[in-house]
C-alpha positions in Angstrom: 185.4 115.0 56.7 184.2 117.5 53.9 182.0 116.3 51.6 183.2 114.9 48.4 181.6 114.6 45.8 179.5 117.1 46.8 176.3 116.3 48.6 172.6 116.7 47.7 170.9 118.1 51.1 167.0 117.9 51.1 166.1 120.3 53.8 163.1 118.9 56.4 160.5 121.5 57.7 158.1 119.4 59.5 156.9 120.7 62.6 156.8 117.7 64.9 159.7 115.4 65.8 157.9 112.2 64.3 157.0 113.8 61.0 160.6 115.0 60.5 161.4 111.8 61.2 159.4 110.1 58.7 160.0 113.1 56.0 163.5 112.6 56.5 163.5 108.6 56.3 161.9 109.2 53.0 164.4 111.8 51.7 167.2 109.5 52.2 165.3 106.5 50.8 164.7 109.0 47.7 168.2 109.4 47.2 169.6 112.5 49.1 172.9 112.3 50.4 172.0 114.2 53.8 169.0 115.9 55.4 168.8 119.3 56.9 166.6 119.1 60.1 165.3 122.2 60.3 164.7 122.2 64.1 163.4 126.0 64.3 160.3 124.4 62.4 159.2 122.3 65.5 156.5 123.2 67.6 157.9 124.0 71.1 161.3 121.7 70.7 162.7 120.2 73.8 166.6 119.3 74.1 165.5 115.5 74.4 163.6 115.3 70.8 166.4 117.3 69.1 169.2 115.0 71.0 167.1 112.0 69.9 166.2 113.1 65.8 170.1 114.2 65.6 170.9 111.0 66.6 168.9 109.1 64.7 170.5 110.4 61.7 173.6 111.4 63.0 176.3 111.3 60.2 173.8 111.6 57.3 172.1 114.9 58.9 172.8 119.0 59.3 171.0 120.6 62.5 170.0 123.9 61.8 168.3 126.0 64.3 168.0 129.4 62.5 166.8 132.7 64.1 163.6 134.6 62.7 166.2 137.3 61.9 168.1 135.3 59.8 165.1 134.0 57.6 164.4 130.9 59.8 161.4 130.2 62.5 163.2 130.5 66.1 162.1 133.6 68.2 163.5 132.4 71.9 166.2 133.6 73.8 169.5 133.2 72.1 170.9 131.1 75.2 168.2 128.9 74.9 168.9 128.3 71.1 172.3 127.6 72.2 171.5 125.2 74.3 169.2 123.3 72.1 172.0 123.4 69.5 174.1 121.7 72.2 171.6 119.0 72.3 171.5 118.4 68.6 175.4 118.1 68.8 174.8 115.4 71.6 173.5 113.0 68.9 176.4 113.5 66.6 175.1 115.0 63.8 177.8 115.5 60.6 177.2 119.3 60.5 175.7 122.0 62.5 174.9 125.2 61.0 175.1 128.2 62.6 174.8 132.2 61.1 177.9 134.2 60.1 176.1 137.3 61.6 176.0 135.9 65.1 179.7 135.7 65.0 180.3 139.0 63.2 178.4 140.6 65.7 180.2 138.8 68.7 177.3 137.3 70.0 178.7 133.7 69.6 182.2 132.8 70.0 183.4 130.1 67.3 184.6 127.8 70.6 181.3 128.2 72.2 179.2 127.1 69.2 178.1 123.6 69.3 179.6 121.6 66.1 178.9 118.5 64.3 181.5 115.5 64.0 182.5 117.0 61.0 182.5 120.6 62.2 180.1 123.7 61.6 178.6 124.9 58.4 178.6 128.9 58.6 176.0 130.8 56.9 175.3 134.0 55.0 171.8 134.6 53.9 170.7 137.7 52.3 167.3 137.9 51.2 168.0 141.5 49.4 170.4 140.6 46.8 174.4 139.7 46.4 177.0 140.7 48.8 179.1 143.6 47.7 182.4 141.3 47.6 181.3 137.5 48.0 184.7 136.6 47.8 186.0 138.6 50.5 183.2 137.4 52.6 183.6 133.9 52.0 187.4 134.2 53.2 186.1 135.8 56.2 183.5 133.0 56.9 186.3 130.2 56.1 188.6 131.6 58.6 186.6 131.0 61.7 187.5 128.2 64.0 185.6 125.1 63.2 184.3 126.2 60.0 184.1 123.0 58.0 181.8 124.7 54.9 181.5 128.2 53.9 177.8 129.0 52.6 176.7 131.9 51.0 173.1 132.3 50.0 171.7 135.5 48.1 168.6 136.4 46.6 168.6 136.4 42.6 165.8 138.3 40.3 167.8 137.3 37.3 169.4 134.6 36.1 172.9 136.9 35.8 172.9 137.0 39.3 173.9 133.3 39.4 177.4 134.0 37.8 179.0 135.7 40.8 178.0 132.5 42.8 179.6 130.1 40.1 182.4 132.3 39.8 183.0 132.3 43.5 182.9 128.5 43.4 185.4 128.3 40.7 188.2 130.7 42.3 187.7 129.1 46.3 190.2 126.9 47.4 187.9 125.9 50.7 184.9 124.1 50.9 181.9 126.3 49.9 178.1 126.4 48.9 177.3 129.4 47.0 173.7 129.4 45.4 171.0 132.0 45.0 167.6 132.2 46.2 164.2 132.4 44.4 163.3 131.0 40.9 166.0 133.0 39.2 168.4 130.8 41.2 168.0 127.3 39.9 171.3 127.6 37.9 173.4 128.1 40.7 171.9 125.4 42.9 172.0 122.8 39.7 175.5 123.8 38.2 177.2 124.2 41.8 178.2 120.7 41.4 179.9 121.2 38.1 182.2 123.6 39.8 183.0 121.8 42.9 180.2 123.0 45.4 180.5 121.3 48.7 176.5 121.2 48.6 173.2 121.9 47.6 170.0 122.3 48.9 166.4 120.7 48.0 163.3 120.4 49.1 161.9 117.2 49.6 158.5 118.0 48.0 156.5 121.1 46.3 155.2 123.5 49.4 158.3 121.9 51.6 160.7 124.6 50.7 162.9 125.9 53.6 164.2 128.8 51.3 162.4 130.1 48.1 163.5 128.8 44.8 164.3 125.5 46.2 163.7 122.8 43.5 162.4 119.4 44.9 164.4 116.3 45.3 162.9 114.5 42.6 163.7 117.3 40.0 167.3 117.1 41.1 167.6 113.9 40.5 165.3 112.6 38.1 165.1 115.5 35.7 168.2 117.5 36.5 170.2 114.1 37.2 172.4 116.4 39.9 174.1 113.0 40.7 175.6 112.7 37.2 176.7 116.3 36.7 180.5 116.6 36.9 182.9 119.3 35.5 182.8 118.3 31.7 178.5 118.6 31.6 177.4 120.7 29.2 174.8 123.2 29.7 171.7 123.9 27.8 168.5 125.9 28.6 165.4 128.2 27.7 165.7 131.7 27.9 162.7 133.6 28.3 160.1 135.6 31.0 158.6 133.7 32.4 159.8 130.2 32.0 159.2 128.6 35.8 156.5 125.9 34.5 157.9 125.3 30.8 158.3 121.4 29.8 161.4 122.2 28.0 163.9 121.2 30.7 161.8 117.6 31.1 161.8 116.4 27.5 165.2 117.9 26.8 167.0 116.2 30.0 165.1 113.0 29.0 166.5 113.3 25.9 170.1 113.7 26.7 169.5 110.5 29.3 168.3 108.4 26.8 171.6 109.4 24.2 173.6 109.3 27.6 175.0 112.8 26.6 176.3 114.6 29.4 174.5 117.8 29.4 171.9 119.3 31.7 169.0 121.5 30.4 168.0 124.3 33.0 165.0 127.2 32.7 166.9 130.5 32.7 164.6 133.8 33.2 166.2 136.8 31.5 164.1 140.0 32.3 162.2 141.5 29.0 163.8 144.3 26.8 166.9 144.1 24.4 169.5 145.2 27.0 168.8 142.2 29.6 169.2 139.8 26.6 172.6 141.4 25.4 173.5 141.4 28.8 172.9 138.0 29.5 174.4 137.1 26.2 177.6 138.7 27.0 177.9 137.3 30.5 177.9 133.5 29.1 180.1 134.3 26.0 182.6 135.5 28.8 182.7 132.5 30.5 183.5 129.8 28.3 183.6 127.3 31.2 180.6 127.2 31.5 180.0 124.9 28.9 177.1 126.3 27.0 176.2 124.8 23.8 172.7 125.6 23.1 169.4 127.7 24.2 165.8 127.7 23.2 164.4 130.7 23.0 160.7 131.9 23.8 159.2 134.8 24.7 159.8 137.9 24.9 163.4 137.2 23.4 163.1 135.8 20.1 163.6 139.2 18.1 166.4 140.0 20.5 168.1 136.6 19.5 167.8 137.4 15.9 169.5 140.4 16.5 172.3 139.2 18.6 173.5 136.5 16.7 175.3 136.0 13.3 173.2 136.6 10.3 171.3 133.5 10.5 171.4 131.5 7.2 168.1 129.7 8.4 165.5 130.9 6.1 162.8 130.6 8.2 164.8 133.1 10.8 165.2 135.3 8.2 161.7 135.2 6.8 160.3 136.0 10.5 163.3 137.7 11.8 162.9 135.7 15.0 165.2 133.1 16.4 163.9 130.3 18.7 167.4 128.2 18.8 170.9 129.3 19.5 174.1 127.3 19.0 177.2 128.3 20.2 180.7 127.7 18.6 183.0 129.4 19.9 182.6 132.9 19.4 180.0 132.5 17.0 176.1 132.4 18.1 174.3 130.5 15.5 170.6 131.6 15.3 167.5 129.2 13.7 163.9 129.2 14.0 162.5 125.7 14.4 159.0 127.0 15.5 158.0 127.8 11.8 159.1 124.3 10.0 157.6 122.7 13.0 154.1 124.6 12.7 154.1 124.0 8.9 155.0 120.0 9.2 152.1 119.4 11.9 149.7 121.4 10.0 150.2 119.6 6.6 150.2 116.2 8.6 146.9 117.2 10.1 145.1 118.1 6.8 146.8 115.0 4.9 148.3 117.1 2.3 152.1 118.1 1.7 153.5 121.5 2.4 153.0 122.5 -1.4 149.0 121.6 -1.3 149.1 124.0 1.5 149.5 127.2 -1.0 146.1 129.2 -1.7 144.5 127.5 1.6 142.6 130.9 3.7 144.1 130.9 7.2 142.6 133.0 10.2 145.5 133.6 12.8 144.7 134.7 16.1 147.5 136.6 17.9 150.3 138.7 17.3 153.1 138.0 19.0 156.4 135.6 18.9 155.0 132.4 17.9 152.3 134.2 15.7 155.0 135.7 13.7 157.0 132.6 12.9 153.8 130.7 12.1 152.4 133.8 9.8 155.8 134.3 7.5 155.8 130.6 7.2 152.3 130.2 6.4 152.7 133.4 3.8 156.0 131.5 2.5 153.9 128.4 1.5 151.5 130.7 -0.3 148.5 130.6 2.1 146.2 133.7 2.8 146.9 135.0 5.9 144.3 136.9 8.1 145.5 138.1 11.5 143.3 139.2 14.3 144.5 140.7 17.5 143.3 142.4 20.4 146.0 145.4 19.8 144.9 146.4 16.2 148.4 148.1 15.6 150.2 144.8 16.1 147.8 143.0 14.1 148.7 145.6 11.3 152.5 145.4 12.1 152.4 141.8 11.7 150.3 141.9 8.3 152.6 144.1 6.8 155.9 142.1 7.9 154.5 138.7 6.6 152.4 140.2 3.5 149.3 139.1 4.9 145.9 141.2 5.9 145.0 141.9 9.4 141.0 142.3 10.6 139.5 143.7 13.9 139.7 141.2 16.7 135.5 141.3 17.0 135.5 140.1 13.5 137.2 137.0 14.5 133.7 135.1 14.6 132.9 135.8 10.9 136.4 134.4 9.3 136.1 132.3 6.4 139.2 130.8 6.4 140.1 126.8 6.3 142.3 126.6 8.9 141.8 128.8 12.7 145.1 129.1 14.6 145.4 130.2 18.0 148.7 131.6 18.9 147.2 133.6 21.9 147.5 132.6 25.5 143.8 132.2 25.7 142.8 128.9 27.6 146.4 128.5 28.9 146.3 127.4 32.3 145.1 128.4 34.5 142.3 130.1 32.7 141.5 126.4 31.0 137.7 127.6 30.8 138.3 130.3 28.6 138.6 129.8 24.6 139.3 132.7 21.7 136.5 131.8 19.7 132.4 130.9 20.7 131.8 127.2 20.1 128.9 128.4 17.8 131.2 130.2 15.7 133.3 127.2 14.6 132.5 125.4 11.5 132.6 121.5 10.9 134.8 122.0 7.9 137.4 123.8 10.0 141.0 122.7 10.8 141.7 124.1 14.7 144.8 124.5 15.7 145.7 125.7 19.3 149.5 126.5 20.2 148.8 126.1 23.4 150.1 122.8 25.4 149.2 123.3 28.7 146.3 122.0 29.2 147.0 119.8 26.6 143.3 119.5 25.8 142.4 123.4 25.7 139.1 124.2 25.5 139.0 125.6 22.2 140.1 122.1 20.8 137.3 120.3 23.0 134.6 122.6 21.5 136.0 122.3 18.0 136.0 118.4 18.3 132.2 118.8 19.7 131.6 120.7 16.5 133.4 118.2 14.1 136.0 119.9 13.2 139.7 118.4 13.1 141.6 119.6 15.6 145.5 120.1 16.0 146.9 120.3 19.7 149.9 122.4 20.4 152.1 119.3 22.1 152.5 118.2 18.4 154.1 121.0 17.6 156.1 121.5 20.8 157.4 118.2 20.2 158.6 118.8 17.0 160.2 122.3 17.1 162.2 120.8 20.2 163.1 117.7 18.3 164.6 120.1 15.8 166.4 121.9 18.5 167.8 118.6 19.3 169.1 117.5 16.6 170.7 120.7 15.7 172.2 120.9 18.9 173.9 117.4 19.1 173.8 116.1 15.6 171.4 112.8 16.6 168.4 111.6 16.1 165.8 113.1 18.7 164.4 110.5 20.4 160.3 112.0 19.7 158.6 109.6 21.9 160.9 109.9 25.1 160.3 113.4 24.8 156.6 113.3 24.5 156.2 110.9 27.1 158.6 113.2 29.3 156.1 115.7 28.6 152.7 114.3 29.1 154.3 112.9 32.6 155.1 116.5 33.5 151.6 117.9 32.4 150.3 115.2 34.5 152.6 116.3 37.6 151.4 119.7 36.8 147.9 119.2 37.1 148.3 117.2 40.6 150.1 119.8 42.1 147.5 122.6 40.8 
């Protein structure tokens, strides 16, 4: 019987039968539909230990004994591998995974391959890139006797390479798994369920991946809500480079769950450059069946987004010529900038004044990137006197001219005279948590210090500033405010800011534990 609905398979990669057994039980208890017993990871496996393992989990397991030249760990003779798979089959697992390459090379005849009670998963893995013709390859695999599920997996360097996997899932008429490996492949692993994939794979925990880019079981179930995804699920995401450690999926998926919105939010790595951005945007617009409704945009694509959307009516986007929020309405791509209003609101709240009362205040801003651009333009519009410091003087000069501010040499940042200091650089961001863009003794007690870095929540700059008696503003405040504005623009519902904040804090705590 073929899996219906799609199955969430947790790969088990332990080196002893006992630890494999223990981890498989844990995965099933935590919500995996099936476990893949990666028998090639076992140290000196025996026929009896393999049969016993398969028998214990039988209809809830897939048995895989992957050879080294196919991305696995098994290095013994092929005849011995087949014998060990026969031992696994004696335990009545649901499926046995076998490599298409072995069949295509006539190294194994389908009738001689051990199989599970529901047949074979016949798999093809390419660690270089996608096959030239995925559909033809999938049809060739599906025609193999006893093939219950066709599995194609290939390495992806960019999110756009996922679209070929999703295209295949939409058009195939046989049970198929099509996914991309690597960090860029998350889209295919999560959205496979939306398009009828027979299954997808995850790891039990961080560090227990059987293939590059596998999300964890907890992420699939709790953050991405795999079991709630269906053909009507809408897609939202974050485009930038890199995006792997963003907190945005945690906060937006928590917000969707709170409002019972059928949607999922994913990190979508798009390589730097206007060409890569345009290619991605065209690819998603050509596929309205993706259900893409909105995107957050981060470095280095905020100006690319501004150039590729309909002329923004949002004043903040026009002033900064940068967009961090895209909303899709049929063929129209609407762009707004929530960084600027979030930053201004955070600053005014911290200084206990109105936005109008910020006029005339001197502000020293460190950095000249995307966030700096939005904040500098907003502050200048509010009437602040902004001075920009950047390690590359030309970029500081360029931004200063753009927003009618002034620039000063980076080395003079310790002599600034502003009432507000804003760090828009990455200095102090994880993993360089002991660094600060300003020496502690250069911080005046009358200063308000705003650090846009939010990982860690309390940076070295903020710690030093608090010790000197400064008023401090952590980056998390602005981060949640701008995300709340995005959520409301996409959904026309009030953002559950406290839930979003708690989700961000929980994600940071997990991140700290893993680090």
